[in-house]
N, C-alpha and C positions, 0 to 999 in steps of 0.2 A: 016503189017509184021506178019508172022506166028511165033509160039513159037520157032521153030528151028532157024529161021533167027534172031529172037531177042536174042536168047542165043548166037549165033555166034557173034553178035554185042557186047554183054556184055563181052565176052572173049577178043575181040579185044581192047575194050576201057579199060578194067581192066588191061591188059598188058601195055597199054600206060600210065596208071596212075602210074604203077610201082609195081603192085602186082606180086609175083612170081608164085602163084597158084590161080586158080579160078575155081569154080564149082557151080552147081546149084542143089538144092533139093526142094522138095515141103514144104509147111508149115504144113504138117501132124504132128501129135503128135510123139515125139521121142519114140522109142521102149523101151529105157532104163529108162524112167521116173520113173517107179516103183523101179528099181534097185537103182536109185539115192536116193529115199526116204528111202529104206532099208539101204543104206550106211549111211545116216544121223542118222537113228535109232540106228545103232551100235556105234555111237559116234565117227566115224572116221573123222568128220569135226572139232574135238577139240572145241576150243572156237569161231570158226567162225560162230556165230549165224546168220549172214546175209545170209548165204547159206540156211537157213531154210525158208527164206521169199519168197513170190511170187511163191509158188509151182504150183499154177494154171497156171501161165504164162510159167513156165519151162516145164510143161506137155503139153501145147498147144500153140505153137508159133503163131498160127493164131490169138490169142487174143492180140498179141503185136501191131497189126495194123489192123484197120477195112478193110476187103476185102483182106487181105493178102493171096496170093496163092503160092508164090515162095520165096525162100531164096537164095541169092547169097552169097556163102562162099568164103572167100579169105584168103591168107596167105602171109606173108613177111618173107624171110629168114634173120637170124641174126648171123649165125655161124661166128666165127673169127678164125684167124690163131692160132695154138697151141702156148701157152706161155711157155717160159722156167721156170724152178724152180725159185721161188722168193727168195729175200733176207731173212735173219733170221728175226723173229718177224714181219712177214707180214701176213695179212689175205686175204683170197680169196673172190672175188665177182662174183656172177653168171653172165654169159655173157649177158643175156637179159637186165640186169640192167645197163650196162656200157654206153649205148648210150642215146640219148634223149628219154624222156618218150614215150614209144610206144603207149600209149593210145591217146596222142595228135596227133602223126604222123598218125596212122591208121585211126582215126576218120576223120582227114582232107582228107586222101586219099579216104575214103568212100564217103564223101561229094562231092569230085571232081568227083568220078565215077557217082554219082547221077546227078550232073549238066551236065556232058557230055552226059549221056544217055537221059536226057530231051532235050538236044539240037539236038540229033540225031533221036529221035523217034517222030512220029506224035501223037502217042497215049499218052494221059495224064496218069500219074500214081503217086502213093504215095510210099514213101520209108522211112524206119527208120533204122539208123545205130546202130550196137551194137559191143562192144568189150567185154573183159572178165568181165567187171563190170556190165553187164546187165543180166537179168534173162533168159539166154539161155543155153542149154546144148550144147555148141559150138563144142566140140570135136565129139560128135555123129553126129551133123549136118554136120560138115566138112567131116567125114567119109562117110556119106550118099551121099554127093555131089562129092565123088570121089577124094578128096584131099589127102587121105592117109587112114591109118587104125589106130585104137587105139591100141597101143602096150601094152605089159605086164607091162610096167612102167606107164601106163594110159595116156601117152602123144600121140599126133597124130604123126604118122611116115609116111614119104614120101620117096620112094626109091631114089629120087634125092637129097633131102634136109635133110634127116634124121628127127630128132625130133626138129631141130633148126628152128622152125617157130613160128610166132606170128599170131594169128587168128583174123578175123573180119567177121561180117555178115551184110548183107543188106536185111532186110525183106521188101518185096515189093508186090504191087498189080499187077505187071506185070505177064502175063502168059508166063512162060518160060519152056523149055524142060529139065527135070531133068537128071542129069548124073547118071551113074551106080556106085555103091559103089566099092571101091577097095578091093581086097583080102588081108587078113591078111598074112604077110610074116615073122612073128616072128618064126614060126616053133617050134622046140624043144629048142631054145635058152633061157637061163635064166640068161644071164650075168648081166642084170640090177638088177634083183632080188637078185642075189648073192652078188653084189658089194655094195648094200645099207648099209652104216655104221650103221644105226639105226634099221635095219630090219623093215622098214616101209611098207613092202608088205606082208600082211598075206597070200596072194595067188596071182597067176598071174592075172593081170588086176584089182587088188583091192589095193588101197592105203589107209593106215591108216595115214591120214594127221597129226594127233596129234603126230606122231613120226618122221615125215619128217623134215629134216634139213631146208628146205625152210620155212616150217610153223614155226618152232621153232625160226628162226632168223628174220622172217618178220611179222608173224601174231600173235604170242603169246606175249601178253603184260605183262604177269606175269613172275616171275622167272622160268627159265628152270629147270626141275627136274634134280638132280645131276646125275642120272644114264644115262640120255640122253645128258646132257651137256658134259660129258666126251667123247661122241661119235661124237660130232660135228666137232672135229678136228680144222682146222684153217679157217673154213668158217665163215664169218661175215655177209654176206648177200646172202641168197639163197644157192643153191647147184646144181652142174652139174654132179655129179657122175654117175647117171643112164643113162645120155646121153653120157658122155665121153666113157663109155665102150661098147656102142651099136655098133654092127658090121656095121651099116649103117653110122656111124660118120666119119670114115676115108675118105670115098669117097663123103661125103656131100659137096655140093657147098657152098662157102662162101657167106655171105650176101653182097649186093651191095647198099642198101638204105643208102644214105649219112647221114641221121639223126640218124638212128638206129645204124650205125657203127661209130658214133662219139666216141671219147675217153673222155667222160665226167667223167668217173670213171676208175681207173686202174684195171687190172686183180688182182693185189695184192696191198694192202694198208698197210702202217706202222701202227702197232697196238697201240703202247704206246701213240701217240698223240690222238688217238680216245678215250682213257680212260679219258681224261681231256677235251674233246671237249666242246666248248662253244656253245651257241645258234647261234652265228654268224658263227662259224665253220660249224655247222650242215647245216645252210641255204646255205652256199657256196658249201659244199660237195654235197648236194642233189638237187641243183637248176635244174629245168627242167628235172628231172630224176625220174624214177619209184622207185628209192631207197628211196624216201621220204615216202614211205609206212611204213617204220620202223621209229619210233620216235627217238629223240636224246637219251633218256634213254636206248632204245633198242640197238642202235648202241654201246653205252658205255658198256652195259651188254655183248653184243656179243664179243666185243674186249677183255674184261676181261676173258671171257670163253676161247677164242682162245689162249690168252697168257698163261693161266694156262695149257691148253692142250699141247701147244708147249713145255712148260718147264717141263711137267710131274707132275704138282702140283695137288692139290685137286680141282676137278671141282665144288665142292659145293659152292654155292653163299652165 
């Protein structure tokens, strides 16, 4: 089977597995690898020291698997119906964290894709799955594979699904036909940049993660600086503001994956019970959820910040 035929087979099987988007790119070095290093050098990763590791692998995906020549990039939609305004003293949870842990779901789907390809191809091949926990510059790879373009809010944008997609990659020794990158359709729009409550975008296409509400509520283990705590609003886990205001959101298709669309966590959660959450409460709340990324003390901290912001109190901790 030639590369073009193999790529068509990949598309057909990936759709059957349940991926909403699939594209192929080569295992060549990402063009933005140096930009990523410069981004780290400016301190924009905050306390996420793990992002500094494995720079050689991020700069050269071919090192991730001996003989790698292609990368299959996939995406699963997760947008939900718009929620009405919540009850008083409730905190908001980002949409991606409300369903089953996407790391588990997408990894399983990637393994199923691999198994089905092996059953359909006579040519033996190796493959290695990655999600956002691996040392890959996945948004650039997805852009290169034609899944969308990296928007001014630094998220991957697709005309049909907006930015409400979760990404995965399958690095493989299969010889496949690369797709063409998609054109940037952001134009002169700056809605995402203008709407950010913490001014986390120093310029278009650049995120200072140390100011991002998602970072502050999920990744930052220490106390949140008072000047930023007061800007978090009622978010207790993540933030969707720059996605909500995007012009592509109103027409973005809703997610259909039953695991990712489970209601394991609500759109809004009562804040006062969170401030006295026990270890058992925490385990029950975050079971099988990506929301376990934040520790119990962080959930308590976030709930207290949100309560103070709602009441207009002093955000200082």
